[in-house]
Backbone bond lengths (Angstrom), bond angles and torsions (degrees), N, CA, C in turn:
res aa  C-N    CA-C-N  psi(-1)  N-CA   C-N-CA  omega(-1)  CA-C   N-CA-C  phi
1 M - - - 1.457 - - 1.525 110.19 -
2 T 1.335 117.14 138.97 1.448 121.20 175.49 1.524 109.17 -80.88
3 R 1.315 115.61 150.09 1.458 120.88 177.08 1.516 108.71 -96.30
4 A 1.317 115.61 150.24 1.466 120.61 179.73 1.526 109.08 -144.61
5 A 1.323 114.88 164.46 1.462 120.62 179.72 1.518 109.35 -141.53
6 A 1.323 114.94 161.35 1.461 122.44 171.89 1.525 107.16 -114.04
7 F 1.339 116.38 118.77 1.457 122.82 -177.33 1.526 109.42 -99.93
8 F 1.324 115.86 122.79 1.465 121.39 -176.72 1.520 111.26 -117.36
9 D 1.331 116.86 126.27 1.452 119.81 159.80 1.532 106.45 -64.64
10 L 1.323 117.60 162.13 1.466 119.47 -174.20 1.532 112.94 -101.35
11 D 1.322 117.75 -61.25 1.461 121.85 -171.30 1.523 111.84 -71.99
12 K 1.335 116.07 128.34 1.464 124.87 -179.70 1.534 112.35 64.14
13 T 1.325 115.92 9.85 1.460 121.46 174.03 1.527 109.46 -116.66
14 V 1.325 116.13 -51.92 1.469 121.37 176.03 1.521 110.70 -101.54
15 I 1.330 117.19 -38.48 1.464 120.02 178.22 1.529 109.49 -117.66
16 A 1.324 115.55 157.60 1.465 121.36 -168.22 1.521 114.07 -84.15
17 K 1.319 118.66 -2.03 1.454 121.43 179.11 1.524 109.57 -137.77
18 S 1.317 115.37 178.37 1.451 119.85 169.51 1.528 108.65 -70.16
19 S 1.327 117.30 121.29 1.462 120.73 -178.40 1.517 111.11 -59.78
20 A 1.329 116.49 -37.32 1.455 120.26 -177.36 1.520 112.35 -74.91
21 L 1.338 116.80 -47.17 1.457 120.11 -178.20 1.517 112.29 -62.26
22 A 1.321 117.60 -22.85 1.467 121.12 -175.74 1.523 113.00 -67.69
23 F 1.342 118.51 -15.98 1.461 120.48 -172.48 1.526 113.44 -98.19
24 G 1.341 117.50 18.82 1.453 119.33 -178.87 1.516 113.91 -59.28
25 R 1.338 117.12 -47.59 1.464 119.32 -176.56 1.532 113.10 -65.78
26 P 1.342 119.72 -44.87 1.470 118.13 176.40 1.524 113.14 -60.75
27 L 1.341 117.16 -35.12 1.459 119.25 177.18 1.521 111.08 -67.31
28 F 1.329 116.58 -35.89 1.462 120.99 175.60 1.522 110.42 -64.90
29 Q 1.311 115.77 -46.20 1.466 120.04 179.94 1.527 111.47 -63.95
30 G 1.334 116.10 -28.07 1.456 120.32 177.46 1.519 113.68 -84.48
31 G 1.330 116.70 -0.03 1.454 121.09 175.82 1.516 115.30 82.80
32 L 1.348 118.27 12.80 1.459 120.51 -177.38 1.528 113.08 -90.31
33 I 1.326 117.83 -23.75 1.462 121.10 177.30 1.523 108.66 -137.02
34 N 1.342 116.98 163.77 1.456 120.46 -178.97 1.524 111.64 -97.03
35 R 1.342 115.81 176.49 1.459 120.83 -175.70 1.531 111.63 -64.86
36 R 1.317 117.57 -37.28 1.463 119.88 178.94 1.527 110.66 -61.00
37 A 1.319 116.52 -39.30 1.464 119.95 178.64 1.520 111.17 -64.05
38 V 1.345 117.15 -37.21 1.460 120.57 177.20 1.524 110.67 -61.88
39 L 1.327 116.99 -46.58 1.464 120.68 -178.88 1.526 110.98 -64.69
40 R 1.317 117.04 -42.89 1.450 119.72 178.31 1.530 111.10 -64.51
41 G 1.331 115.66 -38.21 1.459 118.94 178.03 1.521 112.09 -65.14
42 T 1.324 117.03 -37.22 1.455 120.66 177.13 1.522 110.55 -63.43
43 Y 1.333 116.20 -43.20 1.463 119.75 177.67 1.530 110.18 -62.78
44 A 1.328 116.10 -44.87 1.467 119.97 -179.93 1.519 111.28 -60.33
45 Q 1.341 116.20 -35.84 1.466 119.83 178.31 1.531 110.13 -61.62
46 L 1.330 117.34 -42.78 1.462 120.59 179.70 1.524 111.18 -64.67
47 V 1.326 116.67 -43.87 1.458 119.81 178.66 1.518 110.26 -62.35
48 Y 1.327 116.29 -42.49 1.468 121.10 179.68 1.519 111.16 -60.52
49 M 1.311 116.00 -42.31 1.462 119.87 -177.67 1.522 111.48 -62.91
50 F 1.334 117.10 -38.03 1.458 119.56 -172.84 1.527 114.07 -94.70
51 S 1.336 117.75 -21.52 1.462 117.99 -176.67 1.506 114.20 -130.07
52 G 1.327 118.59 -9.84 1.450 120.06 179.94 1.518 111.41 71.55
53 A 1.333 116.24 -169.29 1.454 121.73 -179.09 1.516 109.37 -139.55
54 D 1.341 116.02 129.08 1.449 118.36 178.40 1.525 109.94 -86.62
55 E 1.337 116.41 -176.72 1.465 120.63 -173.71 1.520 112.05 -62.53
56 D 1.327 117.77 -41.97 1.458 120.74 -179.96 1.523 111.48 -63.64
57 Q 1.325 116.39 -41.96 1.466 120.14 179.57 1.523 110.95 -64.93
58 V 1.334 116.32 -41.40 1.465 119.79 178.59 1.516 110.70 -62.43
59 E 1.332 117.37 -39.54 1.462 120.78 178.80 1.520 111.16 -64.20
60 R 1.336 117.43 -40.14 1.466 119.99 176.86 1.523 110.37 -65.08
61 M 1.341 116.30 -39.62 1.460 119.31 176.48 1.524 110.44 -59.39
62 R 1.338 115.87 -45.32 1.460 120.29 -177.31 1.526 110.74 -58.85
63 A 1.342 116.62 -46.01 1.451 120.43 -179.23 1.527 111.26 -62.54
64 H 1.333 115.98 -39.93 1.466 119.01 -179.64 1.527 111.16 -68.82
65 I 1.318 116.47 -39.05 1.464 120.71 -179.86 1.517 110.67 -58.03
66 T 1.321 116.20 -50.26 1.456 119.63 -175.60 1.523 111.41 -61.63
67 A 1.339 116.67 -37.84 1.456 119.71 178.96 1.522 111.27 -68.68
68 M 1.331 116.97 -41.12 1.456 120.74 -174.37 1.527 113.02 -71.04
69 C 1.338 117.06 -39.89 1.464 118.13 -172.68 1.525 113.08 -91.03
70 T 1.326 117.95 0.80 1.461 120.68 176.92 1.524 110.30 -57.23
71 G 1.310 116.28 125.62 1.459 121.72 179.49 1.512 114.85 91.55
72 W 1.331 118.63 -9.32 1.464 120.22 178.57 1.524 110.43 -63.94
73 D 1.318 115.26 143.02 1.456 121.55 176.57 1.532 109.61 -76.97
74 V 1.324 117.00 120.24 1.465 121.19 -174.51 1.520 111.26 -63.27
75 A 1.324 117.52 -42.45 1.464 120.50 -178.76 1.519 111.01 -62.73
76 Q 1.343 117.49 -38.87 1.459 120.50 178.96 1.522 110.70 -64.84
77 V 1.332 116.81 -43.05 1.456 120.91 179.89 1.522 110.54 -61.36
78 R 1.322 116.53 -46.27 1.464 120.25 -179.99 1.524 111.16 -61.31
79 E 1.327 116.35 -39.97 1.464 120.40 -179.97 1.524 111.20 -64.92
80 I 1.332 116.68 -41.91 1.460 120.99 178.71 1.526 110.65 -60.96
81 V 1.323 116.13 -45.26 1.466 120.04 -178.87 1.519 111.02 -65.25
82 E 1.325 117.12 -45.38 1.466 120.24 -178.95 1.524 111.33 -59.74
83 E 1.336 116.36 -41.56 1.463 120.14 -177.72 1.529 111.88 -69.02
84 A 1.332 117.03 -33.77 1.463 120.51 -174.68 1.525 113.49 -96.57
85 L 1.333 116.95 -6.96 1.462 121.32 -169.62 1.524 112.86 -55.41
86 H 1.314 117.05 -54.59 1.462 119.36 -172.66 1.527 111.72 -70.17
87 E 1.317 116.56 -35.00 1.465 119.08 179.37 1.525 111.26 -68.10
88 I 1.342 117.65 -38.41 1.459 121.42 -172.90 1.516 112.39 -91.36
89 V 1.337 117.70 -48.01 1.460 121.05 -170.51 1.522 112.89 -91.04
90 D 1.308 117.58 -37.71 1.465 120.68 -174.49 1.536 112.78 -52.29
91 P 1.344 119.94 -42.77 1.476 118.75 179.96 1.524 114.38 -74.09
92 L 1.334 118.23 -4.88 1.462 121.40 -174.10 1.525 113.86 -97.07
93 I 1.324 117.43 -5.05 1.469 120.23 -177.01 1.525 109.42 -68.55
94 Y 1.337 116.49 127.05 1.456 119.64 175.66 1.529 109.69 -65.57
95 D 1.321 116.45 129.92 1.456 120.71 177.79 1.531 110.45 -59.47
96 E 1.339 115.73 -39.65 1.464 119.83 -179.64 1.529 110.94 -64.10
97 A 1.339 116.76 -37.89 1.464 120.22 177.84 1.521 110.88 -68.39
98 A 1.333 115.99 -39.39 1.460 119.66 178.40 1.525 111.06 -60.95
99 E 1.321 116.19 -43.42 1.465 119.76 178.12 1.525 111.32 -64.07
100 L 1.327 116.61 -39.18 1.455 121.05 -179.56 1.527 110.88 -66.31
101 I 1.319 116.85 -42.21 1.460 120.75 177.12 1.519 110.50 -61.37
102 E 1.327 116.18 -44.67 1.470 119.99 178.35 1.525 110.85 -61.02
103 A 1.335 117.07 -39.86 1.463 120.54 -179.14 1.525 111.15 -65.30
104 H 1.329 116.81 -42.21 1.466 119.29 178.84 1.529 111.10 -64.58
105 R 1.311 116.79 -41.25 1.467 119.20 179.22 1.523 110.10 -65.71
106 A 1.323 117.45 -38.60 1.468 120.74 179.51 1.525 111.33 -64.71
107 E 1.345 116.13 -28.72 1.460 120.37 179.66 1.531 112.27 -90.63
108 G 1.327 116.72 8.23 1.448 120.81 173.16 1.512 116.36 88.25
109 R 1.335 118.27 11.13 1.456 120.21 179.71 1.530 110.53 -92.69
110 D 1.306 116.22 143.94 1.453 120.44 170.25 1.521 109.09 -69.95
111 V 1.316 116.74 153.49 1.459 122.91 176.32 1.523 108.05 -113.15
112 V 1.335 116.22 125.39 1.466 121.87 -176.01 1.523 108.72 -125.35
113 I 1.323 117.26 127.24 1.455 122.36 174.54 1.529 107.64 -95.70
114 V 1.345 116.37 125.58 1.461 122.22 -178.92 1.525 107.26 -122.08
115 S 1.321 117.00 106.70 1.467 120.54 -170.62 1.519 111.57 -133.99
116 T 1.335 115.52 151.26 1.459 121.07 174.71 1.523 111.15 -81.70
117 S 1.302 117.77 -17.57 1.466 121.01 -179.65 1.530 110.37 -70.68
118 G 1.329 114.67 179.46 1.441 120.25 -172.00 1.519 115.57 -86.73
119 E 1.319 115.24 153.64 1.461 122.32 -179.63 1.522 112.19 -58.31
120 E 1.338 116.41 -35.19 1.461 119.18 179.19 1.512 111.86 -60.74
121 V 1.326 116.59 -28.12 1.460 121.79 176.34 1.520 111.01 -93.12
122 V 1.337 116.28 -48.98 1.459 120.65 -168.46 1.526 112.59 -73.24
123 T 1.329 118.10 -40.46 1.463 119.39 -177.39 1.531 112.34 -63.08
124 P 1.340 120.33 -46.19 1.471 118.71 175.92 1.527 113.13 -61.61
125 I 1.341 116.95 -37.22 1.461 119.19 177.80 1.519 109.92 -66.39
126 G 1.327 117.03 -41.57 1.455 120.41 177.09 1.512 112.14 -59.26
127 A 1.335 116.29 -41.57 1.464 119.81 178.13 1.523 111.05 -64.52
128 M 1.342 116.45 -39.42 1.456 120.83 178.05 1.525 111.28 -61.19
129 L 1.346 115.61 -36.37 1.461 120.76 -178.50 1.527 112.51 -82.39
130 G 1.332 117.22 -9.44 1.451 119.71 -176.24 1.510 112.79 78.34
131 A 1.342 117.82 24.40 1.459 121.44 179.86 1.521 110.29 -67.04
132 D 1.328 115.41 149.20 1.458 120.60 178.07 1.528 111.60 -82.47
133 H 1.330 116.22 -33.58 1.456 120.79 -178.19 1.519 109.63 -144.50
134 V 1.318 114.88 154.97 1.458 122.55 173.78 1.522 107.66 -132.32
135 V 1.331 116.13 136.40 1.462 121.37 172.70 1.523 106.98 -123.91
136 A 1.341 117.21 126.83 1.458 120.78 -177.69 1.523 109.62 -145.46
137 T 1.325 115.96 -174.63 1.463 121.93 -178.25 1.519 110.21 -82.62
138 R 1.321 116.08 155.23 1.462 119.56 -176.27 1.526 110.05 -128.79
139 M 1.322 115.44 129.20 1.467 121.33 173.97 1.513 110.11 -106.26
140 V 1.330 115.00 154.34 1.457 120.75 177.74 1.530 109.04 -74.19
141 V 1.336 116.07 134.00 1.462 122.48 176.86 1.520 108.42 -120.43
142 A 1.318 116.85 132.23 1.454 122.07 176.38 1.522 108.77 -132.54
143 E 1.319 115.75 127.83 1.464 121.60 -179.60 1.520 111.79 53.02
144 G 1.330 115.94 38.66 1.451 121.63 173.83 1.510 115.19 80.46
145 R 1.345 117.72 8.80 1.460 120.76 -178.68 1.528 110.51 -131.12
146 Y 1.356 115.66 151.66 1.445 120.31 176.62 1.527 110.12 -70.88
147 T 1.328 116.57 133.66 1.461 120.38 179.24 1.521 112.19 -86.81
148 G 1.334 117.73 -15.03 1.453 121.68 -175.64 1.518 113.00 94.41
149 E 1.327 117.02 -3.29 1.455 121.20 178.06 1.527 109.99 -97.87
150 I 1.316 116.42 142.36 1.460 121.27 179.40 1.521 109.28 -99.10
151 E 1.311 116.00 124.12 1.458 121.19 178.24 1.525 111.40 -84.35
152 Y 1.332 116.61 -38.41 1.464 121.47 -179.60 1.521 108.75 -149.21
153 Y 1.324 117.00 127.70 1.464 122.22 -177.92 1.520 108.49 -111.66
154 N 1.316 117.08 110.04 1.466 122.42 -173.86 1.523 110.22 -88.20
155 Y 1.321 114.95 79.56 1.464 120.44 -173.09 1.521 109.74 -147.41
156 G 1.339 116.53 143.38 1.454 121.02 175.03 1.518 112.79 61.90
157 E 1.313 116.47 -126.70 1.462 121.65 -178.11 1.520 111.89 -61.18
158 A 1.346 116.67 -28.90 1.464 119.47 179.16 1.521 111.79 -60.99
159 K 1.333 117.56 -32.93 1.458 120.04 177.37 1.530 110.73 -64.33
160 A 1.327 116.78 -41.63 1.460 120.42 178.84 1.521 110.53 -63.84
161 T 1.335 116.84 -41.66 1.461 120.70 177.43 1.523 110.78 -62.29
162 A 1.329 116.50 -40.61 1.467 120.48 178.74 1.523 111.06 -63.88
163 V 1.330 116.64 -40.36 1.465 120.67 178.47 1.529 110.25 -63.15
164 R 1.339 117.00 -45.54 1.461 119.90 -179.91 1.524 111.44 -66.07
165 D 1.335 116.95 -39.41 1.467 119.82 179.23 1.526 111.14 -64.99
166 L 1.331 116.47 -44.01 1.459 119.66 179.75 1.522 110.83 -65.75
167 A 1.333 116.62 -37.04 1.464 120.31 177.10 1.524 110.71 -61.81
168 A 1.341 116.83 -41.26 1.456 120.29 178.32 1.528 111.60 -65.63
169 Q 1.340 116.44 -39.39 1.465 120.81 -179.55 1.520 112.10 -69.26
170 R 1.346 116.23 -40.60 1.467 120.56 -172.82 1.523 113.35 -99.08
171 G 1.328 116.79 -3.44 1.463 119.68 178.20 1.516 114.33 77.49
172 Y 1.340 117.53 28.14 1.460 119.98 178.11 1.530 110.14 -76.28
173 D 1.310 116.29 140.68 1.461 122.75 172.57 1.528 107.13 -89.95
174 L 1.340 117.41 102.26 1.466 120.61 -172.54 1.527 114.18 -57.48
175 P 1.351 119.84 -37.52 1.470 118.20 176.88 1.526 113.44 -61.40
176 E 1.337 117.21 -19.67 1.460 121.29 178.40 1.522 112.56 -97.04
177 C 1.332 117.09 -1.61 1.461 121.31 -177.50 1.521 111.51 -88.11
178 H 1.331 115.84 159.01 1.456 123.55 179.47 1.525 109.44 -114.66
179 G 1.336 115.90 151.33 1.450 120.96 176.70 1.516 110.90 -138.36
180 Y 1.341 116.48 143.65 1.457 121.78 -176.58 1.532 109.85 -136.81
181 S 1.326 116.91 132.08 1.458 120.64 175.77 1.522 110.21 -160.62
182 D 1.339 114.85 160.56 1.465 121.46 176.75 1.521 112.27 -102.05
183 S 1.338 117.96 -11.37 1.455 120.79 -166.56 1.523 113.35 -114.88
184 S 1.314 115.98 140.87 1.460 120.99 175.91 1.525 111.78 -66.37
185 T 1.331 117.62 -20.89 1.464 119.32 176.50 1.527 111.51 -67.84
186 D 1.334 117.06 -14.66 1.465 121.28 178.26 1.527 112.57 -97.12
187 L 1.325 117.54 12.63 1.466 119.46 178.09 1.527 112.61 -55.22
188 P 1.339 120.12 -41.82 1.466 118.58 178.04 1.531 112.87 -58.10
189 M 1.336 117.44 -39.37 1.459 120.22 178.30 1.522 110.73 -66.15
190 L 1.329 116.95 -43.92 1.458 120.46 -179.52 1.517 111.25 -64.72
191 E 1.327 116.44 -35.99 1.463 120.42 179.85 1.524 112.30 -72.25
192 A 1.323 117.25 -16.54 1.469 120.79 -178.01 1.518 112.67 -79.53
193 V 1.344 117.91 -15.42 1.464 120.87 -176.93 1.523 110.29 -111.69
194 G 1.322 115.09 163.72 1.453 119.73 -177.60 1.506 114.71 -80.18
195 H 1.336 116.87 -19.49 1.463 120.54 -175.68 1.535 109.77 -131.35
196 P 1.339 118.00 77.42 1.468 120.23 178.76 1.524 111.58 -81.87
197 T 1.342 115.37 146.52 1.462 121.31 178.41 1.521 109.38 -139.28
198 A 1.331 116.63 134.30 1.458 121.88 175.69 1.526 108.92 -91.42
199 V 1.325 116.25 129.31 1.463 121.80 179.91 1.527 108.54 -119.37
200 N 1.322 117.19 123.25 1.469 120.70 -177.52 1.534 110.35 45.63
201 P 1.332 118.08 52.77 1.471 119.99 -167.59 1.517 113.79 -72.73
202 D 1.349 115.01 151.05 1.456 119.54 169.38 1.528 108.57 -71.99
203 K 1.326 116.87 175.44 1.467 120.36 -172.53 1.520 112.36 -60.35
204 V 1.324 116.52 -43.04 1.459 120.11 -177.61 1.522 110.81 -66.72
205 L 1.324 117.08 -45.97 1.458 120.01 -179.44 1.524 110.92 -65.39
206 R 1.326 117.56 -37.81 1.467 120.13 177.81 1.530 110.79 -61.27
207 R 1.325 115.38 -44.50 1.466 119.21 179.62 1.533 111.12 -62.19
208 V 1.331 116.40 -45.62 1.468 120.17 -179.86 1.526 110.63 -63.76
209 A 1.336 116.65 -42.67 1.465 120.05 -179.28 1.524 111.14 -61.82
210 L 1.324 116.93 -42.53 1.459 120.31 179.94 1.528 110.88 -67.09
211 E 1.318 116.13 -39.58 1.466 119.84 178.85 1.525 111.85 -63.48
212 R 1.323 116.65 -35.82 1.463 121.14 -174.76 1.525 113.15 -97.74
213 G 1.311 116.94 -1.57 1.452 120.05 179.12 1.515 114.89 74.67
214 W 1.339 116.72 25.29 1.462 120.25 177.12 1.528 109.74 -78.37
215 P 1.319 118.14 148.57 1.467 119.78 173.56 1.527 110.86 -62.43
216 V 1.327 116.12 145.19 1.456 122.73 175.66 1.526 107.91 -123.67
217 L 1.325 116.70 119.65 1.459 121.73 -176.87 1.523 110.14 -112.72
218 S 1.320 115.90 148.50 1.453 122.19 176.07 1.523 109.01 -118.13
219 F 1.330 116.68 113.92 1.457 122.12 177.46 1.522 107.76 -101.83
220 T 1.320 116.93 126.30 1.469 119.86 -172.44 1.524 114.07 -134.28
221 S 1.333 118.90 -2.20 1.470 120.24 -168.75 1.521 112.10 -121.96
222 P 1.347 117.69 86.14 1.464 118.79 174.57 1.518 110.58 -63.83
223 V 1.325 116.63 142.57 1.460 120.98 -178.93 1.522 108.63 -148.74
224 S 1.310 116.88 144.52 1.454 120.21 176.84 1.520 110.00 -71.23
225 L 1.331 116.48 132.74 1.460 119.62 176.96 1.524 110.98 -59.82
226 R 1.316 115.79 -32.08 1.465 118.81 -179.24 1.520 112.28 -67.38
227 S 1.339 116.27 -18.58 1.464 119.42 178.59 1.523 111.98 -86.13
228 R 1.344 116.72 -11.16 1.453 120.46 179.64 1.519 108.91 -85.90
229 V 1.332 117.10 137.10 1.454 121.59 -177.23 1.517 109.34 -61.47
230 G 1.310 115.97 118.97 1.458 120.74 176.57 1.512 113.87 82.59
231 G 1.335 118.09 -13.09 1.452 119.95 -178.92 1.511 111.19 59.52
232 F 1.335 116.85 -141.38 1.452 122.51 178.68 1.526 110.01 -112.39
233 P 1.326 118.09 146.37 1.460 119.21 172.23 1.518 110.06 -69.14
234 R 1.322 116.48 151.31 1.449 119.80 174.43 1.514 109.53 -69.27
235 P 1.330 118.84 150.12 1.456 119.94 178.88 1.522 110.85 -62.23
236 P 1.339 118.65 148.06 1.448 121.56 -175.04 1.510 113.95 -72.68
237 R 1.345 118.98 -10.69 1.452 122.06 177.24 1.513 107.77 -147.81
238 P 1.349 117.87 166.93 1.462 119.44 -177.61 1.524 111.58 -56.41
239 L 1.315 114.50 140.63 1.461 120.84 -178.84 1.514 109.17 -65.89
240 L 1.329 116.69 127.55 1.452 122.40 178.48 1.505 108.62 -95.28
241 A 1.316 117.32 123.03 1.459 119.96 -175.55 1.505 111.67 -125.19
242 G 1.318 115.98 137.13 1.454 119.94 159.49 1.506 104.38 -75.86
243 A 1.290 123.54 162.67 1.446 120.28 -178.76 1.501 110.48 -93.85
244 A 1.361 119.23 -162.05 1.427 114.85 -163.35 1.479 117.60 -148.35
245 V 1.348 112.88 174.08 1.440 121.09 -178.49 1.512 110.93 -71.96
246 G 1.312 118.85 -1.47 1.445 120.34 -177.82 1.498 110.51 80.79
247 V 1.298 115.44 156.22 1.447 117.49 -175.79 1.509 110.78 -73.96
248 G 1.323 118.20 5.04 1.456 119.60 164.76 1.502 108.98 -53.83
249 A 1.323 117.32 -24.70 1.457 120.84 175.19 1.509 111.20 -60.33
250 A 1.323 117.04 -16.98 1.457 119.39 178.76 1.520 111.40 -57.58
251 M 1.301 116.84 -28.15 1.453 119.03 178.95 1.516 110.64 -114.54
252 A 1.316 115.62 33.16 1.458 120.70 -176.80 1.511 112.23 -58.24
253 G 1.325 118.15 -25.00 1.453 120.15 -175.93 1.512 115.06 -82.56
254 L 1.327 119.26 2.43 1.453 118.92 -176.36 1.530 112.12 -62.99
255 A 1.328 116.65 -46.78 1.460 118.92 179.22 1.518 110.49 -64.17
256 W 1.319 115.12 -38.84 1.465 121.24 178.22 1.525 110.23 -61.88
257 Y 1.330 114.78 -44.38 1.465 119.95 179.33 1.525 110.81 -57.03
258 S 1.334 116.53 -47.78 1.449 120.09 -176.38 1.518 111.64 -61.48
259 R 1.343 116.54 -43.75 1.452 119.66 -179.54 1.531 111.03 -67.44
260 H 1.347 116.49 -42.70 1.460 120.15 -178.72 1.521 110.61 -62.02
261 R 1.350 116.02 -39.90 1.456 119.84 -178.66 1.525 110.94 -67.58
262 S 1.339 116.27 -40.02 1.465 118.64 -179.84 1.513 111.19 -67.23
263 Q 1.340 117.66 -36.21 1.452 120.91 178.13 1.524 110.81 -67.58
264 A 1.340 116.24 -38.39 1.471 120.56 -178.56 1.521 111.32 -66.52
265 S 1.343 116.36 -31.97 1.476 119.87 -176.58 1.517 112.58 -87.33
266 S 1.347 117.71 -11.71 1.467 120.63 -176.93 1.516 111.48 -87.03
């Protein structure tokens, strides 16, 4: 028998918000960001939900993230995320995504979360979902703190490379694999698998999906995993994670916010 997997983007595909932007308040309470940053992050979350982010905006977010989280204590960040995870993220899981994940696991496929956000955010969420593997961005850490340098950025074509590498390592037959995303920036990942699907797609991805005859799904019903009977099974082996941009990604929308506001006032 050939092995296969279902590869899921995370934000607006499995959960109803940006996983990173959602942690602004816990980071504020932990003393890592100020109140103004929380308010700007909340605004950025709303803009993200309604208009998404193109490649240029994501690049500006990336640059701002690295500058902001430089010097943060990694252990403190992980502790903040772990403590706030169920309160913040658990109610945001799309019911439709939860059912889809359960269906893939029932059919014998591994479930893989492939996200641009940080391991401190993505790995705990992956464990909550019962994912077999997580691939995310990796920042350099020295003496327990972020240096501000990015070792690996899991975005765009890099996601497709990660999918192919993991398939080679785990023996997945890519033509039999499934892929899910909301963003046109994930087209390389979707093109790497035999069964791509657009979920809550942006305009570009919707157009491409319709042109190519890909399924287009609309997920609209966030639900707490704890409210689902039995929740999710634990993964059958330890969760494999690429590391991450750090929960500095929690305020990834700050640069976006500033640019959007200046454009609106001009």
